[in-house]
N, C-alpha and C positions, 0 to 999 in steps of 0.2 A: 503494500500499500504506499502511495506517495502522500506526503503531508506538505502543507503549504502555508501555515500560519494564519494571521487574521485576515479575513475577507473585507470586512467593514466594521464600523462602530456606529450605532444610531443613538442619538441624544435628543432631549426635549429642549425647545427654545421658546422665547417670546416672540414678539411681532416679526413676521416673515421678512419684511423689508430690511429690517436691522440685522437680521441673521444673514440675509444675502449679502448686504454691504460688507459686514465684517470679514466673511470668509473669502469673498472674491476680491474686494478692494484692499482691505488691511492685511490679510494673510497671503493674498494672491493665489488662491486655489481656483480651479476651474468648476463652474456649475456644469456637472455632466449629465444631470437628469432633473427635469422639473416635472413632477407627477404629484399624486396625492396618496394620502394614507389609504390603502385598499380597504381597510376595515373601518375608515372614518374619512370618507371622500370629501367632507367639508373642510379638511385640513390638508395643507401641502405636505409633500414628502420630497425634501431637496437633498440632493446628492452632490457633495463636493469632492473633488479628487485630482488626479493629474491630468495631462493632456488627452489621454485615451480612456480615462476611467477604469485603470487596472485594478483588479482585486488587490487589496493591501494598501491602496492609496485613498480609499473611500471613507469619509465621515459624513453621516446623513442626519438630517433633523426633522422631527415633527415641530413645526413652529405654531404655537397656539397664542393668540393675541393677549389673552388675560390669564396666563398660567400663573399659579402660585409658584413660589420658589421651592426647589427641592432641598435635600440636605444629604451630605455625604455622611455615611456610617456604614455599619456592618451590613454585609450583604449588598454592597454597591460597587461600581467601578469609580475609584477614587480619581483617576487622572487618565487622560488620553494624550499621547505624545507623538510628535512629528519628527521626522529626520531633516536635518539641515546640514550643509557643509560645515565641518569643524570650525573653520575661521569666520563663520557668519553670525555667531551669537552677539557680538558687539554691534553688528549692523541691526539686528533685531531688537536689541535693548534700546537703541537710539530710536528706532521706528516706534516702539511701543510708547516712548516718552512722547514723541511728536503726536501720535494718534490718541493719547490718552488712554492707553490700555493698562489696566492693573496688571502688574508683574512683580516678580521677585528678583533676586540676585542671582547670578550663575553659581551653581553648586555642583559638586562632584557626587555622582552615583555610579558604583562599580567601574570607576575610572573614566567615566564619560562626563563631559560638562554639559549641564542641563539649565535651561532657563525656564522657570515656570511663569505662567500668566493665566488670565481668565478672559472669556469672551464676555460680551455685554450682558448675557443673561446668567452668568455665574458658573458656566462650564470650566472645570479645572482642566487645563491643558499644559503642555511643556513642549520645548523645542530641544532636541538632542543633537549635540554636535557629533557628526558621524564622519570618520575618515574616508576620503575619496568620493564622497557623495557629489562633489562639485563636477565630477566627470560623467555623471548620469544626466539624462534629458530632463528639462525643466520646462513647466509652463510659466510664462512670464506675464506680467501686468505692468502698467506704468508705476514707477516708483520702487520696484523690486527687480533689481538686475538678476540675470540668470545664475550668476555665481553665489547668489544668496537665497535663491528661491527653495521653498519647501519640496522635498523629493517624495513625500507619502508618509504613511504612517510608520512610527517606530513600534509602538505598542500601547499596552494598557497596564494600570496598576490597579489590582483588585484588593478590596478590603473585606476580609471575612474573619469569622470567629476563630476557626481553625482551618489552615490552608492544606492540610495533608490530602484529604480526598480530592480537593479541587485540583491540586498538583498532580494526583495520580491520573485524573481524566486528561489533563494536558499532555502527559507523557504517553499514557497507554493508548488514548484514542486519537488525539491530534498530532502526535509525533514531535511534540517539544522535549527538550532535555533540560534538566536542572544544570545550571553552569555557575551559580554563585550564591552566597548567603551573606547577609549582613544584618545581624540581630534577628528581628521578626520578619524581615524582607527576604524573600526567596525568589531568584530570577530563573525563568525558563525561556529557551530560546529554540528557533528553528533556523535552517539555512536560508530561508526566504529573504529576498532583498528588502521587502517592505512588509511591515506587520509582523515582524519576527520575535517580538519580545513580550512576555507576560511577566509582570512582577506580582507576587502574592504577598500581601501583608496581613499577617495574623494578628488580631488585636481583640482579645477576648475582654468582654465587659464594657465595650463601647455601645453607644446608642444606635439603634438600627437606622439605616438610611431611609429617606422618604423621597419617593418620586415626585418630580416637579421640574420647574424650569432649572436648567443647568445640569440635571441628571442624565446619565446615560441609561437608555432604556434597555439596550442589549448589546452583546458582543458576538459578532458572527465569525465563524472559522471556516476555512476554506476546504471544499471538496472538489475534486477535479471534475466529476460528473455524477449522474445518478447512481452508478454502481458504487463508487467510492463512498458516497453518501450513505448508501444502504449498509455498507460494511461497518461504518462508524455507528450507525443506529443499532446494528446487531451486537457490536462490542460494548456499547453502553448498556444495553439490556443484560446481556450474558454475563459481563464482568463487573458491572457496577450497580446492577438493579435499577437502572434509570430508563424511563421510557419517554420517547419524543411524541410531538404531535404528528398527524399525518402530513405528508409532503404538500406544501403550498406553492403555488406557482406565482412568483413575483415578477414575472415577465422578463426580467434581466438575470435572474438566477431562480433556483428552485430550493425551498427551505424547509427544514424541520426545526423545532424549537423545544428546549427543556430547561429546567431549573437545575443548575449544578448544585453540589452539596452545600455550599455556601449560601445559597439563595439567589444568585445572580442569574438572570436570563441569558442563556446561550442560544445561539443559532448555528446550524451548519448550513452553509450556502454553496451552491455549485458555481464553478467559474463560468460555465456556459448558461446561456448564450451570449451574455455581455450587454453593454449599454448601447451598441450601435445596432441592436436588433430591430429598432424601429424608428431610428433617424440616422442620417450619415454622421460620421465621426467628426466632420469638420463643422457641423451645426448642433453638436450635442448641447442639450440644456436650453436651447432657444425657444421651443415650443412646449406647450403643455401636452404631455403624454398621458393617455389613459388607457387601462387594460380594456379589452374587448367588452367585458360585462358592464363597464361604466360608460361606454361611448353613447348609449342612448340617453344618458343623463348629462351629457356634456354642457348643454346650455345652461341647465340649472346650476351644475357645478361651478362653472366659470362665473356666473352671476354672484355666487356667494363667497368665492375665494377673494382675499384681500389683494389688492394692486401690489405689484413688486417694483414697478418702474417709479 
């Protein structure tokens, strides 16, 4: 079985226009898909990523206009991190000052330089300085030169009561390996270029997390295709006593979902068919795309969605 790391991370935001502005203009990501929450079509589902929307580059949002703030805590994804060239953290610290972005100072984690920050709705994020990332392709926007652009996801930090069973799923089902420990923080990695790192922080006795604005809704892990996804589902049941939902067609990937032992919602998403299945790659994210079952309601859906421009 081949293992590929993180496919995407999905979080909850406030007003859609502000969410779009921050991730495309301030961070310089590409809007690779503009669609709706298939289970709640009155809400956008916005996908941000690299030039082609590769798995491992994607951070998605359900933006709700009047969402109450969430709270990081036990059973939640504490932080989502992006990869940038190692020499670019100074550029980003200066840009965050210019743009009024809440941020910390550069710190070291497992030998890497990390700059933490938050988006306008409280999502906890970080930039990780990555050797040789400057040689990789980059999506660029005004004000962010290619040599400093974000190259995709680095990974996530999960906060759970006890991380042993969560770690066992990462290693046994998703093909990660434990690579380092620092107190209560354990690092797991794959050989994927993007979305290759999961840090698990065990912190017994903390308050549970509360879903809301700034919260991560779920973390999705990659499966090459339906057959590999089915193998993972079988291993979850037989080796870990965990059962997934039925497979759901999300147009751009096919997914199953389950709660890992620490309470965090995990998804397994196929790499295929990808984001160019319903619009050309050079115009990704420009038009509102709907699944076939919602097309008859397009007029009503468009009338109720907030303006993005």
